[in-house]
Backbone bond lengths (Angstrom), bond angles and torsions (degrees), N, CA, C in turn:
res aa  C-N    CA-C-N  psi(-1)  N-CA   C-N-CA  omega(-1)  CA-C   N-CA-C  phi
1 X - - - 1.493 - - 1.575 109.03 -
2 X 1.251 119.54 -32.54 1.492 123.60 178.99 1.523 109.67 -64.43
3 X 1.419 118.20 -34.52 1.412 113.70 177.70 1.433 114.39 -72.79
4 X 1.409 116.69 -27.61 1.446 115.06 171.18 1.510 117.79 -69.23
5 X 1.410 112.37 -35.33 1.472 117.35 171.45 1.523 111.92 -60.43
6 X 1.256 117.09 -42.82 1.466 124.53 178.66 1.437 109.68 -56.79
7 X 1.373 114.49 -53.96 1.510 119.09 177.60 1.499 114.66 -56.01
8 X 1.303 121.11 -49.05 1.472 124.68 179.89 1.542 105.81 -61.26
9 X 1.294 117.79 -46.13 1.495 119.93 -175.85 1.449 110.60 -63.54
10 X 1.235 117.62 -38.04 1.474 121.54 179.13 1.392 112.99 -67.67
11 X 1.355 117.91 -37.35 1.507 118.69 -179.55 1.423 113.21 -75.85
12 X 1.321 119.37 -38.42 1.418 124.40 180.00 1.432 118.69 -82.97
13 X 1.279 118.43 -23.40 1.493 122.45 -173.65 1.521 112.49 -120.32
14 X 1.267 118.27 -55.12 1.384 125.74 -172.01 1.584 111.76 -68.66
15 X 1.379 112.56 -47.07 1.438 114.72 178.13 1.510 117.19 -61.53
16 X 1.392 114.46 -37.60 1.593 112.72 175.87 1.453 106.81 -71.48
17 X 1.261 123.28 -32.92 1.495 124.63 176.49 1.406 111.32 -56.79
18 X 1.314 118.37 -51.16 1.456 123.53 -178.01 1.510 112.40 -66.91
19 X 1.385 115.38 -34.96 1.433 120.62 176.36 1.483 110.02 -63.10
20 X 1.358 117.17 -45.21 1.497 120.47 178.02 1.514 113.05 -64.57
21 X 1.281 118.44 -37.60 1.504 119.93 173.47 1.428 111.99 -60.58
22 X 1.301 119.61 -47.30 1.437 129.40 -175.50 1.556 108.68 -60.63
23 X 1.327 120.94 -38.24 1.394 123.69 -178.66 1.495 112.70 -65.74
24 X 1.350 117.30 -27.66 1.443 123.48 -173.63 1.591 111.77 -98.01
25 X 1.349 115.46 -7.55 1.469 119.50 -179.72 1.476 103.88 -100.91
26 X 1.343 116.23 130.72 1.413 117.08 169.45 1.554 108.38 -138.63
27 X 1.278 115.70 -170.62 1.471 122.17 -173.85 1.422 107.31 -66.69
28 X 1.333 124.08 -33.00 1.470 128.06 -177.73 1.564 114.21 -66.76
29 X 1.272 115.47 -15.05 1.526 119.38 -175.72 1.632 105.47 -73.28
30 X 1.316 106.76 153.51 1.483 110.74 -175.70 1.575 111.68 -80.80
31 X 1.220 116.78 162.52 1.495 116.72 -175.86 1.508 107.48 -72.08
32 X 1.363 117.82 -26.32 1.451 119.95 175.16 1.525 110.48 -61.43
33 X 1.330 117.23 -44.16 1.424 119.02 -179.51 1.492 112.80 -68.61
34 X 1.388 115.73 -42.34 1.460 118.45 175.17 1.496 112.04 -55.25
35 X 1.389 115.92 -43.10 1.478 120.92 175.65 1.545 112.52 -57.25
36 X 1.367 117.02 -39.91 1.429 122.53 179.93 1.449 108.28 -65.30
37 X 1.342 121.21 -38.88 1.427 117.47 179.48 1.451 113.05 -68.40
38 X 1.352 119.90 -37.28 1.393 124.91 -173.81 1.522 104.15 -70.31
39 X 1.291 122.79 -44.33 1.422 127.11 179.40 1.509 113.27 -59.96
40 X 1.399 111.89 -44.30 1.523 116.51 -177.58 1.551 106.43 -69.08
41 X 1.251 124.02 -48.14 1.389 125.81 179.70 1.516 115.10 -60.36
42 X 1.295 119.67 -37.71 1.457 126.47 178.26 1.422 112.16 -70.87
43 X 1.394 123.18 -20.96 1.404 122.41 -179.55 1.563 107.73 -106.36
44 X 1.304 121.07 -41.74 1.392 124.91 -172.90 1.421 114.62 -72.62
45 X 1.351 119.21 -38.43 1.400 120.68 -175.74 1.561 114.74 -73.94
46 X 1.379 121.12 -34.76 1.453 118.29 169.21 1.501 110.88 -67.83
47 X 1.252 120.68 -36.56 1.481 123.75 179.60 1.562 107.56 -66.46
48 X 1.294 120.96 -35.33 1.527 121.30 -175.39 1.575 105.07 -77.16
49 X 1.296 119.61 -37.22 1.452 124.48 -179.34 1.506 105.93 -68.94
50 X 1.288 121.90 -43.77 1.473 122.15 175.99 1.539 116.89 -62.47
51 X 1.353 112.84 -35.06 1.460 122.62 174.51 1.573 108.12 -67.49
52 X 1.237 117.24 -36.91 1.542 122.00 -176.75 1.444 105.41 -71.08
53 X 1.414 119.24 -37.68 1.438 118.83 -172.57 1.585 108.41 -74.90
54 X 1.268 116.78 -31.63 1.423 122.93 -178.31 1.568 115.90 -85.01
55 X 1.283 114.40 -25.05 1.437 120.69 -176.64 1.521 108.47 -128.77
56 X 1.257 119.08 81.31 1.508 122.26 -175.24 1.523 108.89 -59.42
57 X 1.348 122.43 -36.85 1.457 120.41 -177.97 1.442 112.90 -62.68
58 X 1.391 115.40 -40.41 1.499 124.82 179.86 1.510 103.10 -61.86
59 X 1.341 122.10 -52.47 1.407 127.17 -176.77 1.561 111.37 -53.87
60 X 1.288 111.42 -52.39 1.481 116.35 176.96 1.407 118.63 -55.37
61 X 1.305 114.37 -51.44 1.503 119.62 -178.80 1.523 110.21 -69.40
62 X 1.264 120.39 -37.16 1.427 124.71 179.89 1.503 104.92 -62.72
63 X 1.304 120.44 -56.30 1.521 125.49 178.09 1.541 111.75 -50.29
64 X 1.350 113.27 -51.23 1.410 112.21 -178.47 1.640 113.02 -65.59
65 X 1.221 117.06 -40.68 1.445 119.26 179.77 1.521 112.70 -65.69
66 X 1.235 115.72 -32.36 1.540 120.78 175.80 1.430 108.87 -72.22
67 X 1.326 115.55 -47.24 1.526 120.58 -174.97 1.578 113.45 -65.18
68 X 1.277 117.05 -34.95 1.527 121.59 172.84 1.495 115.33 -84.52
69 X 1.265 117.55 -10.62 1.482 117.70 -179.27 1.558 115.52 93.61
70 X 1.391 115.57 -0.50 1.489 117.63 -179.69 1.465 114.67 -70.59
71 X 1.413 115.26 -16.16 1.473 121.32 176.13 1.504 108.23 -140.86
72 X 1.263 113.43 139.57 1.521 118.61 179.25 1.531 106.44 -84.26
73 X 1.389 117.45 134.23 1.404 121.17 -176.35 1.585 110.17 -62.82
74 X 1.257 119.42 -29.37 1.478 122.58 178.04 1.455 110.08 -66.91
75 X 1.248 124.75 -24.08 1.427 122.35 178.87 1.541 114.51 -66.79
76 X 1.314 114.25 -14.80 1.500 119.02 178.61 1.451 108.56 -75.42
77 X 1.308 122.56 -13.21 1.450 127.70 179.75 1.565 111.47 -81.40
78 X 1.309 116.49 -19.01 1.430 120.96 -171.96 1.484 109.33 -64.94
79 X 1.360 115.58 133.22 1.469 120.71 175.95 1.519 115.27 75.54
80 X 1.371 114.24 16.72 1.558 115.60 179.95 1.498 106.79 -105.54
81 X 1.240 122.31 25.44 1.509 125.01 177.00 1.501 113.51 121.37
82 X 1.377 112.80 169.04 1.531 120.38 178.27 1.413 113.96 -58.95
83 X 1.326 118.03 -42.50 1.539 121.47 176.75 1.441 111.92 -59.90
84 X 1.237 118.23 -51.01 1.451 125.27 177.84 1.474 112.94 -61.31
85 X 1.277 118.95 -33.12 1.455 120.51 176.54 1.479 113.39 -71.84
86 X 1.331 118.96 -34.61 1.377 123.80 167.97 1.572 113.98 -62.76
87 X 1.317 119.53 -44.28 1.394 120.40 175.04 1.565 117.27 -64.97
88 X 1.316 112.82 -30.39 1.453 119.87 176.87 1.468 105.60 -71.65
89 X 1.342 121.58 -40.52 1.360 121.84 -179.77 1.557 110.83 -60.99
90 X 1.378 118.14 -43.92 1.430 124.19 178.02 1.537 111.56 -60.40
91 X 1.351 116.69 -41.35 1.403 120.22 173.13 1.396 122.87 -67.44
92 X 1.318 114.50 -17.57 1.497 127.19 179.84 1.498 108.48 -91.63
93 X 1.364 118.29 2.45 1.430 124.03 -177.66 1.623 113.38 63.70
94 X 1.351 109.59 37.61 1.453 114.70 169.07 1.434 115.00 -56.50
95 X 1.259 124.30 149.37 1.488 125.21 -179.03 1.612 108.22 -61.71
96 X 1.230 115.63 150.11 1.544 120.87 179.34 1.392 114.01 -61.94
97 X 1.375 115.64 -28.47 1.493 118.52 -179.53 1.525 110.76 -71.05
98 X 1.351 117.64 -35.08 1.462 118.43 176.32 1.564 115.28 -71.02
99 X 1.359 110.71 -31.85 1.415 119.06 177.54 1.473 112.54 -67.27
100 X 1.330 120.92 -36.10 1.333 125.04 -177.99 1.583 110.49 -67.53
101 X 1.313 117.60 -22.62 1.508 125.01 177.65 1.532 106.57 59.73
102 X 1.308 121.01 53.94 1.422 115.97 -177.93 1.622 106.96 -92.71
103 X 1.295 117.68 15.44 1.458 120.51 172.22 1.432 118.07 79.48
104 X 1.417 115.86 -0.29 1.457 122.15 -177.51 1.578 104.88 -83.84
105 X 1.352 115.57 120.26 1.411 116.87 172.06 1.506 114.43 -126.39
């Protein structure tokens, strides 16, 4: 049953999340940012799938909320580490200067 939950969760939550990230990443983005996306996805996605397997209620309501647009899929990345925070900033249309992280504030 947990494999079924994982599959449904992946189709309804993870796939839209990856599509949203892909829309915002283009060839002009820095290698550092591309690395942040890769790092975030490689850690956050397995953690979310594991959470979905162990908490079916969370998985169900998250999938429903993302599917109907009540919750943005990218909001699931918030607080899942520095790399995910950078990705969340990108998806929230943060200015490119802030994304470069050149330390100027």
